[in-house]
Every structure is written in C-alpha cells, then in structure tokens.
C-alpha positions, 0 to 999 in steps of 0.5 A: 421411532415413532415420529408422531407428537406425544403430549401426555396429561401427567409427565408419569405416563411418558416414562415407559421405562420404569424410571421413577421421577425425582420429587418436585421442587417446592416452588410451582411445577411447570405447566408444559415441558418439552424433553427428548430432543435438542434445545438451541437456547441462543443465549450468549454462550449458545447453550444446548439442552435436551429439554425446556420446562415452561410456567405461565407462557415463560421459559423456567428452565432448559437443560438435561432431560434429568434435570428438567423432568425433576421439576414436573409436577402431577398437572405438568403436560409433556411435549415428547420431542422425538429427537427434534429440535427446539429453537427460539421462535424466529424473528424477521427484522424487516417485513412488510406483513401488513402490506404483503398480507393484503397484496396476497388477498388482492393481487395476481401473485406473479412471483413464480412466473417464468416469462412474460407470457405467463404474466400476460396469460394470468392478467387476461384470465382475470380480466375476463372476471372483472368488469370494464373498467375495474383495476387489475393488481399483480405483484411479484414479477421480476425480470431476472426471472423471465425468460425473455430477460426484460421488463413486462411493458404496456404493450404486452399487457394491452391486448390481455386487458384492453378495458381495464387498468393494469398495475403490476409492482415489481418484487422489489415494490420500487417499480412497476408496469401499467398498460396503456389504459392506466397510463392514460388515466395518470396522464404519463404521456404528458408527465415529466419525471418527477423528483425521485422518479423515472418514467422509462420511455422507448427510443421515441421518447414514449412511456413504455409502462414501466415506472420507477420510484416516484413516478409509480404514484402517477398511476398508483394513487388512482387505485381505489383503497382496499377495505378494513375487511380486506386489510384484516383477512391479509394479516390474519393469512400472514399471521398463519403463515408465520406460524408455519414457518416457526416464526413469532415476531417481526419488525413492519416498516413503513406503515400507515394509519390504516396499517396500525388500525388493522394491527389494533383491531387484531390485537383487540380481537385477541387474534395477534399471536406474534410480537410486532414492532412498527415503523411509521412512514416518515415521508419525504420531507420535514413536514411529513417527518414532523407528522410522523414525529407527533403520531410516535410521540402519542403512543407508548415508547418502546419497550412499552407496548400494547397487548403486553409486548404484541404491539409497539410503535417502535419508531419512523422510516425514511428513504435514502435511495431506490432499489438495486434491482431497479438500478435506482439506489444512489451509488458511486459507480455507475450501475451495470446492465447484463452484468458486463455493460455499464448503465452509463450516467446512471448512478441512481439518486437519493429519494429526497434532498440529502440535506433534507433527509438529514434534517428529517433525521435530526428532528426525530432523533432530538425527539428520542425516536428510533430512525430506520433508514432505507439504504441500499446503494454504497454512497446512500450508505455513507450519507445515512451513518454519517448522518447518524454519527453527526445527530448522535454528537449533537445530542449523545443518546444511548439505546435509540438503535437507529438502523440502516435497512439493507445496507447492501453493500457498504464501503469500508467507511460505512462499516467503520462507522456502524461498528463505532455507533454501536459500541458507543451510542448503541445505534447504527445497526444494519438490518440485512437481507440474506435472500436477496442473494437468492430471490432477486440475486440474478437481478442484483448480479446483473446490475452490480457487475463482477466485482462489485457483486462480491460486496453484497450482504457482507455478512462475515465481514460485519461481524468479524469488525465488530458489527451486530446484524439482524436478518429479514426478508423484506417480505414481500420482495422475498418469500417470508420464511426465515429458513430461507434466510438461513440458507442464503446467509451460509450458501449465498446462491442466486436462483437461477444461476443466471451469472453462475451459481456464486456470482457474489463469491462465498467469502462472506458466507456465515455459519448456521450459528451466526444465521440463527442468532441474526434471526433470533437474539440479534434481530430482538434487539431491534424490536426493542424486545431482547429482555423478553424474546430472541432466546430460550432462558429462564423468564423469557417468553416460551416462543418456540419453534420445532424442527425436524432436523438440527439446524447447527448440525444439517448441510448448509445447504439443507437449511432451505429445507428444514421443516417446523413441526411446531410453534409456541407462542407464550407457552401455547401451541399456534401451529402443529404440523399435520 
C-alpha cells in the first residue's frame, strides 16, 4: 500500500476502481472528507467509522466509506487515510504551556541529564557564554534519574559558575537548587524557613542550596523577568509541539497577567490554533483570592470565550499542598525515603492555613467561579473535597466543575465524596497525571513506600466508583505528548525501574478506551467545551488527530510509540508529518 498522503481536488479522482459516486444530497457538500481508515469518535457509544466529512470547520458525518463519500460534491477535497486511524484532537487537562514554553526558550533543559556531573557540565558551558553576574537558569532535573541518587547541591555548581548566579528548577517546579552566588544574593543563610517552605540544610545547619516551596522565592524573586518577545516565542513553540503530537486543546493553570497578555497577543495575531482554558493564580490569602475574583469577573465566563472558543478564562487555581517528589505534600503517614526508610516527622504541610484556604474557596464559589485546587497528599485531598462539599451545601450550584488537581493518592473517603459531588453538583473532578507514574515514578516510588505506592493514580478504582477523571501531563513536570499518558495509564511503568518495573502495581491500569476518553471527551468537560470538542460528532469542531496505528488495537505497551501523521484544527490542517 502506498503510505503517502493522497489529497485530491475532487473525490472522483480517488476511485481508481471505477466505482461511481452516489448522487450527493441536496444539502451543501462537505469541504473535506477523510476516508479509507478508522475513525474513533469517542462519542457516548464509542462509535467507530471508516470516514469523516467536514464542512465549515465542523464534523458533518462519521460513518462508513460509502455513506460519507456519498455526500461529496464537485469541490469536496479528500484525504485518503490509507488505513490510518483518526481520533478527536487530544486534550491536556493540566499543562503549564505558557510557562513551560518560556522555559524551553530561556532555560537549560535538564530532563535528560543522568548525573550531577552532566548537569554541572552544562552549567559550565552556559557560564562560558555569559558575562559575570548574568543569571543561569535551568529546569527539569530529577534526583530520581541521577546516577548519584541525590539532590544537586550548591557545592556542585559553585566551581562551574563562580561568577554567575544559578537557579536550577526541579522537574516538579516545587523545589530547586541555587549556587552560593545566588544564595548570597537572596540572603538565604540568614533566613528562617518561610511559611509553607523549606530551606534544606546540612548537618551543620548551613543551606545546601536546595529550596522547597515558599523558600524558592528567596532566590527566584531576584531573577529578571522575561521579555514579551520571549514569552511569545515560547508559546508559539509549544503550539507547534502540540500539533505534532495530535493535540488541539489544553488547560493552562496558575497563570498571571503576563501569561494572559501573551495568549491575547497570539490570538489577536491569528496564531492561536488551539482551544485554551486558563486558571488564574489565586495566591495563598483571601486578599489574593479577591484579586483573582475581580480579574475573572472582568472577562467572559465559560463557556463564553474570546476568538470563537480559542481562549477561555475558566477560573482560579489554589494550592493546598506541595509535591510528592519533594516530600512536601500534606499526608497522614510520614513520608518515606529510598522506599523503605521513614522520613521521621515529615508529614508535609499545607500551602496555607487550611481555614484560610476554605475561605478562599468560599469567596470564589459564592461568585460562581470555577476553582481548581492542587492537592497531592491524601490529607490535602480530603480537605479539598470536604471544602467543596461544604461550600456547595451552603450555595448549591451545578456546573462549576471544581476540580482536584493531581489527586495523586486519594482516600476512600475522598473518592466517595468526589462521586457524590459529580452526581449532585457536576463538581469534584480529579484531574490526573498518569505520566507521573513514568517520568517521576522512580522518585515517587522511593518517597511513597511499597504499600502507599499501590494507591498512586488509582484510575481503575475511580471509574469503578463512578468518578470521571481527565488526563494531563502537568507539563513541564513531564513531557507534554498525550500519547505518553495513554501508555502510562495502561502500563504503569517507571522510567528506570529503580524499585522495580511496577512499584505501583498494575491493578489500577485502564485500557486504551478509558485512557483515550480521559484525554478527549472527559478532558473537554474540564475546559467547559464538551459541546464543541472532545468527540467526533455532527456539529462539533473538526479537531482531529490521525495516527499511524489504532490505539484500540495496538498492544498497550506500544501506545507510547504512536506517531501522529496529521492534525486538523477547526477543519484545517495544522500539521502534516514529513
């Protein structure tokens, strides 16, 4: 079979078999037809067709080749799928696209570094390119991937960049390391741990360079802000990456005004070829939540949007706790180290006073604003779902879709409350990150311990108990390609197998049908766009990804290797594989 794309000016040229076309219907003909493949609609019945017709950027029909080709008119164009598989454009329900794109423009990328020595080498190379005093920024390192199995420390970086301040953000974004130059600028040695933050110290009490949560601001606040040109370049770079991966929509949480301004500038330039739902940074106080409330109320409310569904101001994000990788998430049982050791006395901590958090949620809920709360630890998740239940009892409101971001290892109580909130109020939705199991899984396995690890990302249990969840990457915590999420949801394998290939077990694995729905139809709901995207049905937007293989038919282990061959946004080709 000829695997090249075939696109014809008229459909009749396709039919080299000599078959004649059925007379087209009196209604306007499609602009474009994709035929001779498999079309996974991800509708309520998980219907599967062979072809799809598109008119005015929307799906006209999904069905058999014969039924769809019969709609063709003299100007209908055809893309011959040659047996490939079309799905709805994939959706990431939680990706820091604006910030992550900016990082790819201005920061050293350290996600593939396998040792402290390799990180030091890259810092030394960057320092040689800069003037004394200029900042070196990096991101993506993870001690779980390093041969030394430890943090990068200030002493590692000092010889590599003695004349430049250095800040290297951990892949989770919840901690990082500064060199001694940057520590001096931030006066870290003379500082106490800030609220909801940790200055890591050695046995003598001296800072090691590692700063967690709120303590990061001692150094990060000193870094010069990026330019608007850098921000825009980062966003455009990410949009191209998304299209290469068959992705056409995402939720970007925790944005600030410069991020919004960047999205608006790209939208106004006609370059925002994706659906974007943002959550504004709600801060850690009632006053900051009030500022976020004012901002959200000044903009169109979802599902209303800017740019015909391209940009939505969806709500506000609040942090309830920290990181599983950094052992700062708020938990009932002490964290582990190296899987079997106990990190005595460390239960993590809330990001703000829990009662203050509850006031913040109440303020936003009373204003009819969607709230997404970052909650990783089981204790944090319980507090969040109970808060949602309380404010919804006080003011019953359907459809705000308050979410639990990450919800890494919820208790049975939390799952029960989520199910009830979804059924009663259309709220309480966990936004999960299956790639955590893979990309930072070795780190997580060491911190959770053998028993607790089996509860991480309980995807099958959530579905079995009637809890709908959506999938995301938390980019740039993990790579943004949604195919990795499809694979991780099914296989639950860690990257390096430090504590075995499956320290999280496989009892919570889901099949490709459930995984694809989490990254399409169910994710669309969390963007308030389920009436427009997420499935291939008549009247919905023709956001389509075409793959070299059928996700429903390949072995689960092969989902990670899926290759996107073609991406359409609103019926227009935005990516075609070379």
